[in-house]
C-alpha positions as CSV (number, residue, x, y, z in Angstrom):
1,M,13.7,-24.5,-17.5
2,T,16.7,-26.2,-19.5
3,S,16.7,-26.2,-23.6
4,Q,17.4,-28.9,-26.0
5,P,20.0,-30.9,-25.0
6,A,23.3,-29.6,-27.7
7,P,25.3,-32.2,-29.5
8,L,29.0,-32.7,-27.6
9,E,31.8,-30.2,-28.2
10,G,35.7,-29.6,-27.1
11,P,38.0,-32.8,-26.0
12,D,36.7,-35.8,-24.3
13,L,38.4,-35.0,-20.6
14,T,37.9,-38.5,-19.8
15,R,41.2,-39.2,-22.1
16,G,42.7,-35.5,-20.0
17,V,44.4,-32.5,-21.4
18,S,47.3,-30.4,-20.3
19,A,46.8,-29.8,-16.8
20,A,49.3,-26.5,-17.5
21,E,46.9,-24.9,-19.9
22,I,44.1,-24.9,-17.5
23,T,45.1,-21.9,-15.8
24,E,43.2,-19.9,-13.3
25,G,39.7,-18.8,-14.7
26,R,40.2,-20.4,-18.0
27,L,36.5,-22.5,-18.7
28,L,37.6,-25.3,-21.1
29,L,34.3,-27.1,-22.8
30,G,34.4,-31.0,-22.7
31,H,32.7,-33.7,-22.6
32,A,32.5,-37.4,-20.1
33,D,30.6,-40.5,-20.2
34,G,28.2,-38.1,-22.8
35,E,27.4,-35.2,-21.1
36,P,28.7,-31.9,-21.9
37,V,31.2,-30.6,-18.8
38,V,33.3,-27.4,-18.5
39,L,36.8,-27.4,-16.8
40,T,38.8,-24.6,-15.0
41,R,40.8,-24.1,-12.1
42,A,39.5,-21.9,-9.2
43,R,41.3,-21.0,-6.4
44,G,44.1,-23.3,-7.3
45,A,42.5,-26.6,-7.6
46,L,41.1,-28.2,-10.7
47,V,37.0,-28.2,-10.6
48,A,34.3,-30.0,-13.4
49,V,31.1,-28.5,-13.5
50,G,28.1,-29.6,-15.9
51,A,28.2,-27.2,-18.7
52,R,24.8,-25.8,-18.8
53,C,23.1,-23.8,-16.9
54,P,20.0,-25.4,-15.3
55,H,17.8,-21.6,-15.8
56,Y,17.8,-21.9,-19.7
57,G,20.8,-23.9,-20.7
58,G,23.1,-21.0,-21.0
59,P,26.6,-21.9,-22.2
60,L,28.5,-21.8,-19.0
61,H,32.1,-22.0,-20.7
62,E,31.3,-18.4,-21.9
63,G,30.8,-17.3,-18.4
64,L,33.1,-15.9,-16.2
65,V,34.8,-17.0,-12.7
66,V,34.4,-14.5,-9.5
67,D,35.5,-15.5,-6.1
68,G,35.0,-19.4,-6.9
69,T,31.4,-18.8,-8.4
70,L,30.9,-19.8,-12.2
71,R,28.2,-17.0,-13.4
72,C,26.5,-17.8,-16.0
73,P,26.2,-15.7,-19.5
74,W,22.6,-15.0,-19.9
75,H,20.9,-14.9,-16.6
76,H,23.5,-14.3,-13.9
77,A,22.8,-17.3,-12.1
78,A,26.1,-18.4,-9.6
79,F,27.0,-21.5,-8.3
80,D,29.8,-22.4,-6.0
81,L,32.4,-24.5,-8.4
82,Q,33.5,-26.6,-5.2
83,T,30.4,-28.1,-4.5
84,G,27.9,-27.3,-7.7
85,A,25.4,-25.6,-5.2
86,V,23.8,-22.6,-6.7
87,V,24.4,-19.6,-4.6
88,R,21.9,-17.7,-6.6
89,P,18.9,-17.1,-9.3
90,P,18.0,-17.1,-11.4
91,A,18.7,-21.3,-11.6
92,L,17.0,-23.2,-9.2
93,D,19.2,-25.7,-9.0
94,G,23.0,-26.7,-8.9
95,L,25.0,-28.2,-11.4
96,S,26.7,-31.9,-11.1
97,C,30.1,-32.4,-10.2
98,W,32.8,-34.5,-11.4
99,R,36.1,-35.7,-9.9
100,V,39.1,-34.6,-11.3
101,E,43.2,-35.5,-11.1
102,E,46.0,-35.3,-12.3
103,H,48.3,-37.9,-14.2
104,D,51.3,-37.5,-15.5
105,G,50.8,-33.4,-16.3
106,L,47.2,-34.5,-17.7
107,A,44.0,-33.0,-15.9
108,V,41.8,-36.3,-16.4
109,V,37.8,-36.5,-15.4
110,V,37.9,-39.7,-13.7
111,G,34.0,-39.5,-12.9
112,R,30.6,-38.2,-10.6
113,R,31.2,-36.7,-7.3
114,P,28.0,-36.0,-5.2
115,G,27.0,-32.3,-6.3
116,P,23.6,-30.5,-5.2
117,S,20.8,-32.0,-4.0
118,S,17.6,-29.4,-5.1
119,A,16.1,-30.6,-2.0
120,D,18.7,-31.0,0.9
121,P,20.1,-27.7,2.3
122,A,23.7,-27.1,1.8
123,A,25.6,-28.5,4.6
124,A,28.1,-25.3,5.3
125,A,25.0,-23.3,4.5
126,V,23.9,-25.2,7.5
127,A,26.5,-25.3,9.5
128,R,26.9,-21.2,9.2
129,L,23.9,-20.2,9.8
130,R,23.1,-22.4,12.7
131,A,26.5,-20.9,14.4
132,H,25.1,-17.8,14.5
133,R,21.2,-19.0,16.0
134,R,20.2,-18.5,19.4
135,S,16.2,-19.7,18.4
136,E,14.0,-20.2,15.4
137,P,11.0,-18.9,14.2
138,E,8.5,-21.3,15.6
139,S,6.8,-20.7,12.0
140,I,7.1,-19.0,9.2
141,V,4.4,-17.0,6.3
142,I,5.4,-15.7,3.4
143,L,2.8,-13.4,1.7
144,G,3.1,-13.9,-2.2
145,G,4.1,-16.5,-4.4
146,G,6.0,-14.5,-6.9
147,A,10.2,-14.1,-7.2
148,A,10.0,-13.2,-4.0
149,G,8.2,-14.8,-2.0
150,S,8.6,-18.9,-3.8
151,H,12.4,-18.0,-4.0
152,A,12.2,-17.3,0.2
153,A,10.6,-20.6,0.6
154,I,12.5,-22.7,-0.6
155,T,15.5,-21.0,0.8
156,L,14.4,-21.8,4.3
157,R,14.2,-25.4,3.1
158,R,18.0,-25.4,1.9
159,E,19.0,-23.3,4.7
160,G,17.9,-26.2,7.2
161,Y,14.8,-24.7,8.6
162,T,12.5,-27.6,9.4
163,G,9.7,-25.1,10.6
164,P,6.0,-24.7,9.3
165,V,6.4,-22.6,5.8
166,T,3.1,-21.1,4.4
167,L,3.5,-19.2,1.4
168,V,0.1,-17.4,0.5
169,E,-0.8,-16.9,-3.2
170,A,-3.8,-14.0,-4.0
171,G,-3.7,-16.2,-7.6
172,P,-4.4,-19.5,-8.3
173,D,-1.5,-20.8,-9.8
174,A,2.0,-22.1,-8.2
175,P,4.7,-20.1,-8.1
176,Y,5.6,-19.5,-12.3
177,D,8.5,-18.1,-14.7
178,R,6.9,-14.5,-14.6
179,P,9.4,-13.3,-17.3
180,N,8.5,-15.6,-19.9
181,L,4.5,-14.4,-19.9
182,S,5.8,-11.3,-22.0
183,K,8.8,-13.3,-23.9
184,D,8.7,-17.0,-25.4
185,Y,4.6,-18.0,-24.0
186,L,3.5,-14.7,-25.4
187,A,5.0,-15.1,-28.7
188,G,3.6,-19.0,-29.0
189,S,7.5,-20.0,-29.0
190,A,7.4,-21.9,-25.5
191,P,4.8,-24.3,-23.9
192,E,2.8,-23.8,-21.2
193,E,4.9,-26.9,-19.5
194,W,7.9,-24.4,-19.4
195,I,6.3,-21.9,-17.0
196,P,5.4,-23.7,-13.3
197,L,8.6,-23.7,-11.3
198,R,8.4,-26.8,-10.1
199,P,6.5,-29.9,-11.1
200,E,3.4,-30.6,-9.0
201,G,4.2,-31.7,-5.9
202,F,7.6,-30.1,-5.1
203,W,5.8,-27.9,-2.4
204,A,4.1,-30.4,-0.5
205,E,6.9,-32.8,-0.9
206,Q,9.2,-29.9,1.1
207,G,6.9,-29.2,3.2
208,I,5.5,-26.0,2.2
209,E,1.8,-24.8,2.6
210,L,1.2,-23.5,0.0
211,L,-2.5,-21.9,-0.1
212,L,-3.6,-20.6,-3.7
213,G,-6.4,-18.1,-4.3
214,R,-6.0,-16.9,-0.5
215,R,-5.4,-13.3,0.2
216,A,-4.0,-11.4,3.8
217,T,-6.8,-9.1,4.9
218,E,-5.4,-8.3,7.9
219,L,-1.5,-8.1,9.5
220,D,-0.5,-7.4,13.4
221,G,2.7,-7.3,13.4
222,Y,2.8,-7.2,17.7
223,G,0.2,-10.1,17.6
224,R,2.3,-12.2,15.2
225,R,-1.4,-13.0,13.2
226,V,-2.2,-12.6,9.9
227,T,-5.6,-12.8,8.8
228,L,-6.9,-14.1,5.4
229,D,-9.9,-13.1,3.1
230,D,-11.5,-16.6,4.0
231,G,-11.2,-15.6,7.7
232,T,-8.7,-18.0,8.7
233,T,-5.8,-16.7,10.5
234,R,-1.9,-18.0,10.5
235,T,0.1,-17.0,13.3
236,F,4.4,-16.4,12.6
237,G,7.1,-16.1,14.3
238,A,8.6,-14.5,11.1
239,L,6.9,-12.9,8.0
240,L,8.1,-11.8,4.6
241,I,5.6,-9.6,2.6
242,A,6.0,-10.3,-1.4
243,T,3.2,-9.6,-2.7
244,G,5.2,-7.0,-5.7
245,A,3.1,-4.4,-7.8
246,E,-0.4,-4.0,-9.5
247,P,-0.2,-2.6,-13.3
248,I,-1.9,1.5,-13.4
249,R,-4.9,0.7,-15.3
250,L,-6.3,3.0,-17.8
251,D,-9.6,5.0,-17.1
252,F,-11.4,5.0,-20.7
253,P,-15.1,5.6,-19.8
254,G,-17.9,4.0,-22.2
255,A,-14.2,1.7,-24.1
256,G,-15.5,0.0,-27.1
257,Q,-13.4,-3.3,-25.9
258,P,-11.6,-3.8,-23.2
259,V,-7.7,-2.8,-22.8
260,H,-5.6,-6.2,-21.7
261,Y,-3.0,-5.3,-18.9
262,L,0.3,-8.2,-18.4
263,R,0.8,-9.5,-15.1
264,T,0.1,-12.9,-14.0
265,L,-0.5,-15.6,-16.0
266,A,-3.9,-15.4,-16.8
267,D,-3.3,-12.0,-17.9
268,S,-1.1,-13.9,-20.9
269,R,-3.5,-16.8,-21.4
270,A,-6.2,-14.3,-21.8
271,L,-3.8,-12.2,-24.8
272,V,-3.0,-15.5,-26.0
273,A,-6.4,-16.4,-26.6
274,A,-7.3,-12.5,-28.0
275,A,-4.4,-12.5,-30.8
276,A,-5.8,-15.6,-31.7
277,R,-8.8,-13.5,-33.0
278,A,-7.4,-10.0,-33.7
279,R,-5.2,-9.0,-36.5
280,R,-4.5,-5.5,-35.5
281,A,-3.1,-4.8,-32.0
282,V,-2.1,-1.0,-30.0
283,V,-0.1,-1.2,-27.2
284,L,0.0,1.9,-24.9
285,G,3.3,2.8,-23.2
286,A,6.5,2.3,-24.2
287,S,8.2,0.2,-21.6
288,F,9.9,-2.8,-21.4
289,I,6.6,-4.7,-20.7
290,G,5.1,-3.0,-23.4
291,F,7.5,-3.4,-26.2
292,E,8.0,-7.1,-25.1
293,V,4.4,-7.4,-26.1
294,A,4.6,-5.8,-29.2
295,A,7.4,-7.8,-30.1
296,A,5.8,-11.1,-29.1
297,L,2.3,-10.1,-30.7
298,R,4.6,-9.4,-34.0
299,A,5.6,-12.8,-33.8
300,R,1.4,-14.0,-33.8
301,G,1.3,-12.4,-37.2
302,L,-0.4,-9.2,-35.9
303,E,0.2,-5.8,-37.3
304,V,1.1,-3.6,-33.9
305,A,1.1,0.2,-33.3
306,V,3.1,1.4,-30.2
307,V,1.5,4.4,-28.7
308,A,3.7,6.3,-25.9
309,P,3.6,10.5,-24.5
310,E,7.7,10.2,-24.8
311,G,9.4,11.5,-28.4
312,R,11.5,8.9,-27.9
313,P,11.2,5.5,-26.7
314,M,13.4,4.6,-23.2
315,E,15.7,7.4,-23.4
316,R,15.3,8.1,-19.8
317,I,16.4,4.5,-18.8
318,L,18.8,3.8,-21.7
319,G,19.9,6.8,-23.3
320,P,19.3,8.4,-26.8
321,A,21.1,6.2,-28.8
322,V,19.9,2.9,-27.4
323,G,16.9,4.4,-27.7
324,D,16.6,5.6,-31.2
325,F,18.1,1.4,-31.9
326,V,15.0,-0.1,-30.1
327,R,12.8,1.8,-31.8
328,A,14.7,1.3,-35.2
329,L,14.5,-2.5,-34.2
330,H,10.8,-2.7,-33.7
331,E,10.1,-0.5,-37.2
332,E,12.5,-3.2,-39.2
333,H,9.7,-5.4,-37.8
334,G,7.1,-3.4,-38.6
335,V,5.6,-2.0,-35.5
336,R,4.1,1.8,-36.1
337,F,4.8,4.0,-33.9
338,H,2.7,7.3,-32.4
339,L,4.6,9.0,-30.0
340,G,4.2,12.2,-28.3
341,R,0.5,11.4,-28.4
342,V,-1.8,9.5,-25.6
343,A,-5.0,7.4,-26.2
344,A,-8.0,9.6,-25.8
345,T,-10.8,7.5,-26.2
346,I,-11.3,3.5,-27.4
347,E,-13.8,2.2,-30.0
348,H,-14.7,-1.4,-30.8
349,D,-12.0,-1.3,-33.7
350,A,-9.7,1.8,-33.3
351,V,-8.5,3.4,-30.5
352,T,-8.4,7.7,-30.9
353,L,-5.4,9.3,-30.2
354,S,-4.8,13.1,-28.5
355,D,-4.4,14.7,-31.7
356,G,-7.1,12.9,-33.2
357,T,-5.4,10.0,-35.1
358,G,-7.0,7.1,-35.2
359,V,-5.2,3.7,-34.9
360,A,-7.7,0.6,-35.9
361,A,-7.0,-1.6,-33.3
362,D,-9.0,-5.0,-32.0
363,L,-7.2,-5.5,-29.6
364,V,-5.6,-3.2,-27.0
365,V,-3.2,-3.7,-24.5
366,A,-1.5,-1.2,-22.0
367,G,2.3,-1.1,-20.2
368,V,2.2,1.9,-18.4
369,G,3.6,1.2,-15.0
370,V,3.2,-0.5,-11.9
371,Y,2.8,0.5,-8.1
372,P,4.0,-0.8,-5.4
373,A,0.8,-3.0,-3.1
374,T,1.6,-1.6,0.3
375,E,-2.0,-1.2,1.4
376,L,-1.9,-4.4,3.6
377,A,1.3,-3.2,5.2
378,E,0.4,0.8,5.5
379,A,-2.6,-0.3,7.6
380,A,-0.8,-2.6,10.0
381,G,1.3,0.6,11.1
382,L,4.9,-0.7,9.0
383,A,6.8,2.2,7.6
384,V,5.7,2.9,4.0
385,A,6.8,5.7,1.3
386,R,6.9,4.9,-2.4
387,G,7.3,1.5,-1.4
388,I,7.4,-0.5,1.9
389,L,10.9,0.8,3.7
390,V,13.7,-1.7,4.9
391,D,16.9,-2.2,6.5
392,E,20.1,-3.2,4.7
393,Y,18.8,-6.7,6.0
394,L,15.3,-6.4,4.4
395,E,13.7,-6.1,7.4
396,T,11.0,-3.5,7.8
397,S,10.0,-1.3,10.6
398,T,8.5,-4.2,13.0
399,L,10.9,-6.5,14.4
400,G,10.4,-9.8,12.1
401,I,8.6,-8.6,9.3
402,Y,11.0,-8.2,6.3
403,A,9.3,-7.3,2.6
404,A,11.1,-8.3,-0.8
405,G,10.7,-7.7,-4.3
406,D,8.5,-5.2,-6.2
407,L,7.2,-3.7,-3.3
408,A,10.3,-3.0,-0.8
409,R,12.7,0.1,-1.0
410,W,16.0,-0.4,0.4
411,P,19.3,1.6,1.0
412,D,21.7,0.2,-2.1
413,P,24.9,0.6,-0.8
414,H,26.7,1.1,-4.5
415,T,24.6,4.3,-5.0
416,G,23.6,5.7,-1.5
417,E,20.4,5.9,-2.4
418,R,17.1,4.0,-1.3
419,V,16.0,2.5,-4.3
420,R,13.1,0.2,-5.4
421,V,13.9,-2.1,-8.4
422,E,11.1,-4.1,-10.8
423,H,13.3,-6.5,-11.7
424,W,12.7,-10.7,-11.5
425,V,16.6,-11.0,-10.8
426,V,16.5,-8.4,-8.0
427,A,13.1,-9.9,-6.3
428,Q,14.7,-13.7,-6.0
429,R,17.7,-12.7,-4.2
430,Q,16.5,-10.3,-1.8
431,G,13.5,-13.4,-1.4
432,Q,16.9,-15.3,-0.9
433,T,18.5,-12.9,1.7
434,A,15.5,-11.8,3.5
435,A,15.1,-15.6,4.0
436,R,18.7,-16.5,5.2
437,N,18.1,-13.2,8.3
438,M,14.6,-14.5,9.4
439,L,17.0,-17.8,10.6
440,A,19.9,-15.4,11.6
441,T,18.9,-14.4,14.8
442,S,22.3,-13.0,16.3
443,S,23.6,-10.4,14.5
444,A,26.6,-11.7,12.8
445,G,24.5,-14.4,11.3
446,R,22.7,-11.5,9.1
447,E,23.2,-11.0,5.5
448,R,22.9,-7.7,4.0
449,F,21.2,-7.2,0.8
450,D,24.3,-5.7,-1.5
451,A,23.2,-7.1,-5.0
452,I,24.3,-5.8,-7.9
453,P,20.7,-5.2,-9.6
454,F,20.4,-7.5,-13.1
455,F,17.7,-7.6,-15.4
456,W,17.6,-8.8,-19.1
457,S,14.3,-7.7,-22.2
458,Q,14.2,-10.0,-25.3
459,H,13.3,-8.0,-28.3
460,Y,13.3,-10.2,-31.1
461,D,16.4,-12.2,-31.6
462,V,18.1,-9.4,-29.7
463,T,18.7,-9.2,-26.1
464,I,19.4,-6.1,-24.4
465,S,21.2,-6.8,-20.5
466,Y,21.4,-4.8,-17.8
467,A,23.3,-4.3,-14.6
468,G,23.8,-1.2,-11.8
469,H,21.5,0.9,-10.9
470,A,21.2,4.5,-12.7
471,S,18.3,6.7,-11.5
472,A,20.1,9.5,-13.5
473,W,23.5,9.8,-15.3
474,D,26.2,12.9,-16.3
475,S,27.2,10.6,-19.3
476,V,26.7,8.0,-21.6
477,Q,29.6,6.1,-23.2
478,L,29.0,3.7,-25.7
479,A,32.3,1.3,-27.0
480,G,31.2,-0.9,-29.7
481,D,28.8,-1.3,-32.6
482,L,25.0,-0.5,-31.5
483,A,23.8,-0.6,-35.0
484,A,25.7,-3.9,-35.7
485,R,24.2,-5.4,-32.0
486,D,27.6,-5.8,-30.5
487,C,28.4,-2.9,-27.4
488,V,28.5,-1.7,-24.0
489,V,27.3,1.4,-22.9
490,T,27.9,2.9,-20.0
491,Y,26.1,5.3,-16.9
492,R,28.2,7.4,-15.4
493,S,28.0,10.0,-12.9
494,G,30.7,12.0,-12.7
495,H,33.2,9.4,-13.2
496,R,31.8,6.9,-11.4
497,V,29.9,3.9,-13.1
498,L,26.1,3.4,-12.3
499,A,25.1,0.9,-14.6
500,V,26.0,-0.7,-18.1
501,A,23.9,-2.2,-20.6
502,T,25.5,-4.5,-23.2
503,I,24.2,-6.2,-26.9
504,G,25.8,-9.2,-28.0
505,R,28.5,-8.9,-25.4
506,D,27.3,-11.0,-22.5
507,R,30.6,-11.7,-21.0
508,A,30.9,-8.1,-20.3
509,S,27.5,-8.0,-18.6
510,L,29.2,-10.7,-16.6
511,A,32.2,-8.6,-15.8
512,A,30.5,-5.4,-15.3
513,E,28.3,-6.5,-12.4
514,A,31.4,-7.8,-11.2
515,A,33.2,-5.1,-11.2
516,L,30.5,-3.1,-9.9
517,E,30.1,-5.4,-7.0
518,H,34.1,-5.2,-6.4
519,G,33.5,-1.0,-6.2
520,H,36.0,-0.7,-9.4
521,W,35.8,0.1,-12.7
522,P,39.6,-0.1,-14.7
523,P,39.9,2.5,-17.5
524,L,39.3,1.9,-21.0
525,A,41.5,-0.6,-22.9
526,A,43.4,0.8,-26.3
527,D,40.1,0.5,-28.3
528,G,38.1,2.7,-26.3
529,A,35.9,-0.1,-25.1
530,P,36.0,-1.0,-21.0
531,D,38.5,-3.1,-20.4
532,L,35.7,-4.7,-17.5
533,V,38.1,-7.2,-15.5
534,P,41.9,-6.5,-16.0
535,G,43.7,-9.0,-18.3
536,L,39.8,-10.2,-19.3
537,A,40.2,-13.1,-22.4
538,P,37.8,-13.7,-24.9
539,A,35.7,-17.0,-23.7
540,G,38.0,-19.7,-23.3
541,G,40.7,-17.6,-22.5
542,A,42.7,-16.9,-19.5
543,E,42.0,-14.2,-16.8
544,A,43.2,-12.8,-13.9
545,A,41.3,-12.6,-10.8
546,L,39.2,-10.0,-9.7
547,P,40.7,-8.3,-6.5
548,H,38.7,-7.9,-3.3
549,A,37.0,-4.7,-2.7
């Protein structure tokens, strides 16, 4: 998924720039041989890589260098600066790499050098895993083709696994970009060609058996066998459950029109078709999904009303100030609110609320939450409690069976809580970790899942980024100007920072994520804003290295 090519900016790096000015972590945007390139120094070495994130074209020169990786400011993908390989999603592919030489005090980009392949495993990763393997699973089955399942399948091949991989997906479509369903695609500004994660034929080329329209009906963890709804079975050496969550469906007996939900590509297509025939929409629920749907429908020219039981939207998740901001933002774009009420009945042309108010509607969409799809795991005897319980390696209570994504509850080392997080990037990163752990059969080769949860939510031209996890907090501290859409919001329990939300400060979001990862939080700067990384300069400036935890 990439954006349109942008005009080349900065110096021609093939002519050289002052090597002394390329200090540790400084990101210099330039170009070489007609392509945008970012030049930096990482761990003392000069390196140059492609300047656009392969996920959505994010400007990597506005990102952050942390522990030898370059991190994208938009959606927090990370790339190894030495190899260009993608270290963590949401990016699926790596960066082009360039040779850098020093001549007479100049850093000169002298041409391409071998970079990562989307098909071939990275040699270092393969060596690392094989050093700890006693044996590989004879075969691997993955249930669910969403973020966790698809990324697990890709990771298995990148890590050098050559055995059979079966990816079972209940829906009719190959893995696709689910976040886009409520954003640009629903708004009509992204074509459907953007939605598939991989081109047609990719899964077969990777030797991954993709079974679409199939659902697991029985799991025998001890017999290492899963039965599908067509009566066929698959045996496995290791298995990943990544079937996600299902939307909570509201019951309106005798409803005069259907209630739409948004979870799948089919759901989004149905909404697009319904919006083309509608003029007035009611969105039930002030969730992130509900607000993104409201924004998308406004972009299509529909009148939109939001109905929700809370008195202030998003307050429980983002606090009162940001909740008021989100409401005001949507009101600026013409959305009407009916808060402190719920829908009582749905007629063919209106929704009647719990206080008797009638709201005209020829399209009704509900976004009131989801529940984890745990039925299969529970029937198989796996430990289940508000999700499938997994350990720090994402392994369930049955050896060799893993769970990842919206249905997994894992012990979060950063909060000390067992948490379940329903976000795309978290699910992708869990799929990556689970895949590696299915291959690393010795304890020395296992990888703990300790990533900081991250998500973003798009509302018109405003993006809210959120790093961390705060189910509850003692205080909310705002630095910057929320009305100007330029701020950092810090959620604390006592003196401990749990999470950070940012608007208009993408690099600060990256720095917050890195600070949380490293288990430290620096004091406030003189202007009251968190000095998230000691010495952090504006984009393109120098920065001090982050200390290790």
